[in-house]
N, C-alpha and C positions, 0 to 999 in steps of 0.2 A: 404405713399406708394413709393412717389418718392425717398425717402432716401433709401429704402429698395432694390430698383432695380437699383440704380445708379452704382453699380458694376457688374450689369448684361452684359453681352455682347451676341448680337445675333449669334445663331449656328443653322444653318440649315434654316428652314422653319419656324418651331414651338418651337425650344428649345432654352436655353440660358446656358451658362456658367457663373459661378460667382466667385469672390473673397472673402473669409470670413478671416478676419483678428483674429487670434486666440489670438495671443500676440503682440502687437504693441511695446513693451519696454522690450527688452530682458535682463536678469541679467547679460548675459555675454558680452555684447556689447563693453566693454572696455579691455575683456580678450582674446578673439580668433580673428583669422582671416580666415574667411572661404577658401580663395583663397590658402592659404599654408597649409591647414588640409584635413585629411581624415575625413569625418563625417559618422558615421555609426548609423543610427536611428532604433530602435525597431518599429515593426507594432504596430497599434491602438494606436497612440499618446504617445507611450513610451519613455523610456531615448534615450540620445543621448551619443555616443561615440565619443570623439575628440582626433585624435592623430595626430602628425603633420607629413606632407608627406615628406617623405626622399629622394622623386624623384625630390623635388624643394629646390632650393638652397637660405637658410634664416640664418638671424644672429641669432644664438643660444646662450641665455644669461643663460641657466641652464646646467646641466649636459648632456652629449653626450648621454645618455641611453634613448628610448622611454619613454614618460611620457603618461599614458594612463588617459584621464578625462573622468568622467561620468556625465552629466548634465541631468535635466528634459528638457520637451519640451519647457519651458519657459527660459530656459538657466540658470537655479540655479544649482549651483553646488552641486552633490551628494557626489562624492568622486574623488581623485586623487592619483596614485600612479606611481611609477618608474618602469619599466619592467626591471627586473634583472636575467631573467632567459635565454633560449637559443635565437636563431635569430628568430625573429618574423616574418611570412610570412603573415598572415591575422587574422583578427578579425571578430566577428560574434556574433550575439544573438541566444539565445536558445528560445523555445516557452514559456519557464517560466522566461523569461527576466533575465538569467546568461549569463556572459560573456566567451565567448569560444576564446581562444588564441591558434593559431595554429604554432607550430614551425618547422624548416625544418627537424628537426630528426623526425618528426612523431607524437610527443606528443602534446595532446590538453588539455592545462590546463583550468580549469573552476574557475571561481571568481564570488561572487556575486555582486550586486550594490556597495558596499562599500569596494571593492578591497579586500575582505577576500579570501584567498584561499579555495576550497570546494575540488575538486579532480581531479584526470588526468586518461585519457585513451590513449592508442596508436592507430593511423591508421595503422602502418605497425608493428604489436608485432612480427611476427616470421621472418621478413627480418631486418637484423642486417646491419648497414653500409649505407643504402639506405637514400638519401637525397631528400627532397621535393623541387619543385620549386615554387609550387602554391598550394591554397585550397580556395574552395568555402564553404559557410554556409548558409543554408536556412531553413525555417520551414513553417509549414502549419496550426498552432494553435494547433494541436495534438503533432507532433514529430519534432524533429531537425534532419536535413541530413547534413553531411560532407562530402566532397569529395576533394581529394588532388591527385595532379599530381606530380610524381617522376621524377626524373633525367633521368630515363631510358623512360620516355613518358608512363608509365603504370598509370592508373587511379584506386584509391581505394575508394569505397563507404561505407559509414556507414548509413543505412537507418533510424535508431533510435538511438541515443547517449544512451539512457536508457537501450539499449540491448547490447550493445558494441559487435556488430557481423559485420565484415568488408567483403565486396565482392571485388573480383578484375574484373574489366569490360574487356571485350575482346580487345586484341591489335588493335590499328589503323592503316590501311595501310600506307604505305609512309610516315609517321610522325616521322621525325628524327630532328625536330626542334622545339622551343618552339612555341604553336597554337597563331594564332592572338587571339582568344576570346575563352572562355568556360564558360559555365553556367549549373547549376542543372536544370532539368525541371522535375516536378513532373506530371505526367499523371496520369490518372485515377486508373490504376493498377499495375503501377511500377514506378521505379523512372529511368531516363534516363540522359545522359548527352550530352549538344550539344555542339560540339567542330568546330571551324572554323579553316582552315589551310589556306596556300596561295591560293589554287585555288579550295578546297572543303569543304564540309560542312558534318559533319559525326552526325548521332545519335547513341550514344552507350548506351545499356542496358545491364542487365545481361545475357540476351539470346544471342544478335548478336550486330555487329557492322554495321551499314546501312550509305551508302552515300545518301544523299539528294539532289535532285535538285530543285532550286527555280527559277522561272521565276520572273525577275524584270521589263518586259516588258508589259505595259498595253494591249497589243494584244494578249498576251499568258499569260493571269492571271491565267487561270485553266490546263495549260500544262506544263509538265516537261521540263524544258530544264536548260543545264549546266549553272555554275555560271561563268560570264563574267569577273568578279574581286572578291576579297576577302570581306569578310565582316568585318566591322571595329567596329561596335556596335550591341549589341543584349540587349534588354530588355524583360523579361517577367513580367506579370500582377501579382499582389498579390495574385490571386486566382489560379495562374498557367495554366488559360485555353487558354491565349492568349499570342502572341508573335508579337516581332517587330524586324527587321532586317534591320541596315543601311550598304550599301556596299559603294565603294570607290567613286561611282559617285553620292553619297548623294540620292540615291533612297531609300525610304522605303518600305519594304513591311510587311503588317500587315496581320496576318493570326492567325489560332489556334496553339496552342503549341505542337500539334503533326504534324504540317506543312503539315496537308492534305487538309485544306481548307484556300482560301485568301479571305480577306474581301476589302482589299485595296491596290493599287500602288501607292505611292505618289512620283511623280517625280517634283522637281522644283530644279531649280539653286539658291543656297544659297550663298549669297555675303561672307559669312564667316563660319567657321566649326561648327558643333554641338558639344557643349562640353559635355552635358548631355542627357540622354534618358531616361526616366520613365512613367510608365503607369500611366493615370489620371483614377483611377478605372477600369471600362471596356469599358469606353466611346472612348478613344483615346490614342494617345501616345503624352507625353510632351516632347518638345525639348529646350534646353536652349543655346541660344547665348550670351556667355560672352562678345564678342566684341560690339554685338549689344543692351545688357543690355535689351533682351527680351525672353521670355518663350511662345513658341508657341504650342498650343495643336492642333495637327492633329487627326481630327475625324476616328473612325474605318470605318466609311461607308461614310463620306462625309465632306466637309467645314474644316475650321481651323479657330481658335481665336488665339489672342495674349494679352499678357499682360506685363507691362513694369517692369523691377527689375535693378534699377541702380547699387546696391550693390551685390556683389558676394553671389551665392546662393547655395543650395544643394537640388536637388529634391529626394522625398522619395515617392515611390509608395505605395496607400493603396487602400482597396477594394472599397471604394466609392469615392476617391478622389486622389490628389498628394498634399503632404505637400512640402510647400516651405521654407526652414529654411535657414535663414539669420543671419548675425552678430547682426540685429536691430529688425527684426520681424520673426514672425512664421505665415505663411498663408496657407489657403487650397484653392486649385482650385478645382472645381467639375461641373459637369452638374447639374444646379438647378433641384431638385427633382419635378416630377409631380405634387404632392399635393400643393407645394409652388408654382409652376408657375400657376395653375388655380385659386390661390386665388389672388396673387399680380401682375400678369402681366397687361400691360396696356389695359383697356376696356375689362377686363375680365367679363362673364356673368355668371361664374359658380354659382350653389347654395352656396357653401361654402364662395366665394368673397363676395356674398350678405350678408350671415349670418353674416361676420366680419364687413361689413359696419353697419348692422343693430344693432350689439353688441355696436359699435363705437356711434352710435345715441343714444342708451339707456343710454351710458355712460354720455352723455351731457343733458339727460332728454329731448330730442326731442322724445316723446312717439308717436305721430301721424307717424313721419316719420319712426320711428323704426318699427311699426306695418305695415305700407305700405310695407317696405321691406319684413317683415315675411310673409305677406298674400298675397301681389302680385308677389312678386318675388321668394319666396323659398317655399312656401306651397305645391305648384302645382308641384315642382321639387326636391322632397324628401329631406325633412329636415333632416331626419336621416344619410342619406349620406352626407350631409353637415357638421353635427356635426362630423361624424368619419373622413372626409378630414381634417378637422381643427385640429382635434387630432394628426393625422398623421404627418401633415406639421409641428405642434409643435415639434414635436420628430427631425426633421431635421433641425431646427434652433438652433445657440449657442448664440446667442443675448437674453439676459434674457426679454428684453422689448418687443421683438417680440414674444418670448414663452407666455408671459403673455397676449398678444393682442389675440393670437390664442386660449389660454385655457379658455379665459373669454367668447369669441365667442361661443366656445362647450359648456361652461357652461351655457350660455344663451340659446343656442338652444335646449339644452335637457330638459328646462322647459317646452317647449311645447310637448314633446313626452311622451306617454304614454308606460309603459312596456319595457323600454328602460334600457338596462343593463350598469351598470355606472362602471363595473370593468376595462374596457379598459381605461377609463378616470381617473380613481384612480391611476391604476399601472403607467401610464404616469407621472402623477403630482409628484408620488415619485422618478422615475427614472429621472426625470428632473432636481428634486432638487439635487439628487446624483451626476449627470453628470456635473451639474454647480458648485458644491463642489469640485470636484476631477479637473475639468478644472480652477480653480482658479491659478493664477501665482505662488503663494506658494506651491502649490501641483505639478501642471504643467503636468496633464495628459490628454493631448488634443484629447480625444476619442469621437467620434461621436456617435448618436443612433444607425445607421447601424451597425458600427463596434461593439458596445456594445451587440446588437442581435447575431453577428456571434460569439464572444468568451464567452457569458454567465456574468451574474453579479457576479456569483463566481469568476471568472477569474479577474474580475476589483478588487475584495475585494482583491485578491491574490497580484496583482498587489500594492495597499496600503500597505499590510503588508511587501512586499518585499522592499518597500520604508521606511518602520517604520513608517507610520502614523497610528498607532494602533487605536488611538482614534476615527479617521475619519472612519476608517473601521468597527470599533464597532458601531459607531452611524449609519452608513450607512446600515449596516445589520439589527439593530432594525428597523430602519425607513421603510424598503421595507419588514420587517417582514420573515426574513429567519428564517428557523429552527435554534435551538441552536447548533446542530451538523455541521451544514454546515457553521453557522454563527459566533456568539459571542462565543462559546467554542473553536472554531478553531482560532479564531483570537487571543484571550486570551492565548491560548496555544503557539503560535507564539511569541507573546509580553513575557511570562514567560521565552521561551528560549532564548530569547535576553536579559533579565533581568538577567539570571544566569550566563552569561558570563561576567558580570561586578564585576570584582574582587574587586574592591574597596568597594563592599555594603556587611555589616556584614550578615553572613549566615542566623544568628538566624533571623534578623529582616526581612532579604527578603524572608525567606520561610513563616513568617507569612503574609506579605503582597501579596506574591502570592497567598495564601490559602484564605485570605480574597476577593482578587478580583474575583479568579476563583470558589470560594465554593458555590455560588449559581448557577452555571451553571451547566447542567448535561453533560455527556460526555467528561469531560476534562481529557486528558491522562497525568497524573502526572509522570507515569514510564517514557515516552518519554521525559518530560522535565527533569528528574532527569538524565537520561542517557546523555542529553547535558551537564549538570552541572557537571557530572564525567568525560567526555571529556575534558572539561576546566580545569580540576585538582581540582576540589570542590567537593571532596568526602564526606564530612560531610553535605554539603548542600544538595547534592543527598539523603543521608540517611534521613535527615529530609523532603525531599519533598515526599519521599516513603511512609512515615506516612500517608499522606493524599490520596494515591491511594487506591480505594475503591476494585478494582479486585486484590484478593490475588494471583492468577496465574500469575499476571504480576509484581506483587511487589516481590514475593520471588526468582525468578531467579537473578534479580538485587542484592538483598540484599547478596546473596551467592557470585554474583561477586565480590561486595565491601568488602567481608570478614566480613560480619555481620551473622556469621553462628547462633549465640544465638538469636538473634532478628528474622532470619528466621525461626527457629524451633518454637518460641514461637508462631509467627503469623501462621505457618502451623498448629500447634496444636488447636488454637483459631478457625480457619477456618473449622475445623472439615473435612477437605478432606484428606484422609488417602495418596492418591497417592502424595500430596505436602509433607506430613511428610516422607514418605519413599524417596521421591526426596533429601529433605534437609539432612536426616540420612545417605543416601547413599554418599553423597558430604562432609559431616563431616567426614565419615570414612575414604574416601581416601586422605584428606587432612589435617587431625590432627594425632597427635601421639596418640598411642591406649589408654594410661592412661587418655589424656586430652578428648578423645572423649566419654570414659566411665563415665566420671565425669560430663560432659554435660549433657549427655542423662538421668542420675540419678537425675538431676533437673525437669524432666517431667515425671510423672509416664506412661502417657498416650505414650509417645514417647518411655519410655523404655520398654513398653509392646509391641508395634508395632515391635519395633526392635527384640525384643526376638521372636516374631510370625517368623519375616522374618528369623530369625538365624534357628529357627526349621525347616523351608522348604528350605532354601538355602544352610545356612553356620553354619553347628553345632560347627566346631572349634571357630568361633568368640563368640560363646556362651559360650564355654570353657573358653575362654580367660578372657572373662566379670566375670564370676563368679569367676574364680581364682582371677582376680584382687580384687574383693570384699570379698574373703574370705567367700563366700555363700556357706557353706559345705553342706547345705539341698538341695539348687538347683543344687550343683555339683553332689549329690548323685542322685537326680532325672533324671539329665543329663545322668551318666552314665547306670542308669537302662534302659532309653529310647534307648541309642546305644545299650544295650545289647537284647533288644526286636527287634531292628532292624537287628541284626546281625544274620548269617545264620551258622556262623562257632563256633563250641564249645569252641575253645581254646579262641576266642575274647570274647565270651559271659561271660566267667569266670573271664577274666580279667577286663571287664567292672563292673560286680558285685564286684569283690574284691576291685575296686576303690571305688564303693558305700559303700560297708562296712567300708572300713577305715574313708569315711566321715561322716558316721553315728557313728562311735565311739568318733567323734571328738564332735559331735552333743549331744552324750549320751541319741540316740533315741533307746532304748531297743527293742522295737516291730520292727520296720525298721530293726534292725540290726541282731535280730534272723530270721526276714523273709528270708533276703540276705543270711544268713548263711544257711538256710535251702535249699535255691533255689541251693545254690552251691552245696550242699550234694546231691541232686536231680540230677544235671547235671552230677556228678560222677557217680551217681547210673545208670541214663539212658546211660551213654557211656559202663559201664561194661555189662548192658545188650545187647546192641548193639553187643558187642563183642562175648558174650555167644550165643546169639539167631540169629545172623544175621539178626536182624529185626530193623526198623526205629523208635527210641524212642525222637527223636531229638524235641525241642520245644513244647513238650507235658506238660501239667500240671499234678500234681502229681494223680488227680482223673483219668484224661486221660490215665496216665501210669498204674495207677491199673485196668481200663477197660480193656485196650490193653492185660493186661497178663492173666485176667480172660478169654478172647476172645479166646487166644490162649492156652487156658487149662494149663497155667503155674501157678497152684494153689500154688504151695509151695513159686514160687518166689513172689507171689501175698501177701502171709501170712507174707513172710519176708518183703516186703515192706511196709505193714500195721503195723508191729511191729516196724521197723526201723523209722518210721516217724509218729508213734503215731495216726494212723488213727483210728477214733472211729468206735467201733464194729457196730453199727447202719449204719454208711456210707459204712462199707464195705459190710454188708448184702445187702443193697440197691443195690451196683454195682452189686454183684452177681446175685440177682434177675433180675435186668434189662437186663444184658448179656444174661442169660439162657432164658428169657422170648423172647427176639430178636432172639435168635438161636431157639427158639420153641423146646428145650430140656427138655419136660415135665419130664421125669424120674428123671433127676438130679435135676430138681426143686423140686421133691416130696422128694428125698434124703435130699436135704438142709432142709425142713420145718421139717423133722424128726430128724436132726442131732441132734438139742436141741431146747429148746424153743427159738421161735425167737423174737429178742430184737425190731423188727419193727412191731410185730404183724403179723397175717395171712390175715388181709383186705388187704395188697397190693398184695398178692399172689392172690386172687380172682379178683383184678382191673386188672392186667396183664393178667390173663386169660381171662376176658373180653374183655380187647383191642385188644387180638388176635382172639377172637370169638371161643374159646375152652370152652363150656360149662360143658363138662365132667370133666374137670379137676378142674373146678371152684367149682364143687359140692363136690370134695374131701377137700375142706378146709373150707366148710361153718359151719362144726360143731365146727371147732375151732374159730370161731369169737365169738368176744364179746358178751354178751347178749344184750346189749344196742343197738348194731348195728346189731344184726342177722337177725331181721325182715326187716330192710332196704336191707342188702345185699341178703337176699333170695327172696325179690321181684326184685332184679336186675338179679340174676343167673335165675329164674324162666321164666322171660320176655325174656331172651334170645331164638332165633329160635332153 
């Protein structure tokens, strides 16, 4: 226990600060000089950007252009690239650990960890010729915010780089020179910028520019008063809830980030200047004195503690600590968590402390002493609480020996509990193994358990994927039992996207390898992998990868994009989805010569049938072209007949039917030919009737034309029509019978029956009389009915009312 508390420094009356050594032997120890470099670290133990500080004179042995180097937290090099674009004014990290490089022309270039260019956006898109003086980049785990200061002292803010929407903040009064300091402050509902000029402090948001008044005197902690001198340093906590201001008198004002509440005003005459300020979690502000080789942590409420650092360092604020990055080590300074204090502090009498001691005695097989600790010290003081506190304390430790000690104590204590849920214990065991794996110097992600709770395990896996530790990410997701969609499938998809960019690997072998690796996992997005391959110039590999895509609706658009129309048509037909088939057909129709298109769709009867259906509904001319190209005279004839039926113009109908006649002559279809010729003859006859009778006969059939002539009592014309078109006598008698009955012209009906012997018999005469309820007329024809039907019809007639 004494070793565990050797780095503890008393703070206040009951608390301690401690130094945890994350990495004692940095990989970069012989490569960089912290004192002449700008160090920009990503949050939550993420990677570190190192670039030469161009404000300091050093001997340069390489090119004069800036070199951006990216390292892990353990100092292991990830990438290094020469900046060859415009004048660089600032660098920063996005919440996805992408490198943001802001130029003085307003462009922000985004690179991945390995120096690969991703994309660009502009902060002053509509303003040409404006130069930037400075830029600020910050994030809050969900979005990345960029603010820039122009040469005309205007501030442009982008609240989320994924939405690329820029806002111009209100003008700042009397600001005609470069500000002393300025920083982005993320308040609860808005983004504001805090700007310090020579004698004023302004808070600028989208809505207003407000001058702030800060009291730096202890006697006026909570009253507003003007600044007596300018602020020279600003530090904002990692959660953006607290702020510290340092003025020229070396007075530190500590309060809320909205400047409405003051927690402490620290006045002390320092013998040397403060080189750096950074928040230590939310407990206090860390001050670095380079000349004194000291880091002092001034508490938010009270007291202060100091740590010695002989080599140049860089302070990085985190949500639960402050990272101290040096050339030779990477440490954490933090307030000792409550659960750890109650177990390991000297003379602790907490149940969890006794449980740890009992577990240690059990390990050395001192059963009697162990049971005495359990039953005398703990049992009456909530053993379940002791187990819970040991588990929580283990999460705050980075030393594996201490983790094992605490987890063994928890395991030992839970054996005496009944109905205790072990889920928390099991989850932390898994998470600690993952955390220990990613903290390994070869990986170099120095994340703590509270930071992991803040960002989620999925984001941690994204960090591993971003650094191309695919195997470790896959093993971690499997170990903590993440779902396939969030874990293994997503990780392997990223791995595949990386692999397809490696042009030296054979496309056939690579496609098989990717399919073998990803085949057993559900939810794998092969189409997104194929897109990456195509964007890298590997079209054939993309096509092969699309063979493994199970969702045809995602597969086909990419096949069309890569000009694989035949394959797309085949897969669309096999899917049975007519919408997809139509999509492919319409794409082929617009992108191919007509002849080639028609040859392609002939290969699939389903596709051709669907295309013909589409043409019938939308584009008849396309159908005509297709039948003409194929010399399909039978289909052409049907097409012309269909067009004739649709037409209301007699001349157009005649033209269409004549075209059909020509087609049937080529096919030698005598029946269809005679039918079309008869229809042409009928159209001409109907036209002559229209001229003579001034009545409409258009689009009537032969039978309807006959009926209409009888209805208007043009019996001579009806007889002529019958003779010209060889209408059977039975059909003609039926037509006259139907019309006369409909007109209830019973006298003419009787004359018709006496004209000559009826070719249809006399039973229809009785039937129409019965249908119209005329019993008297029906009796007239009863004697002429055939003998075998007379009884039946006699019954029908006599039963009429």
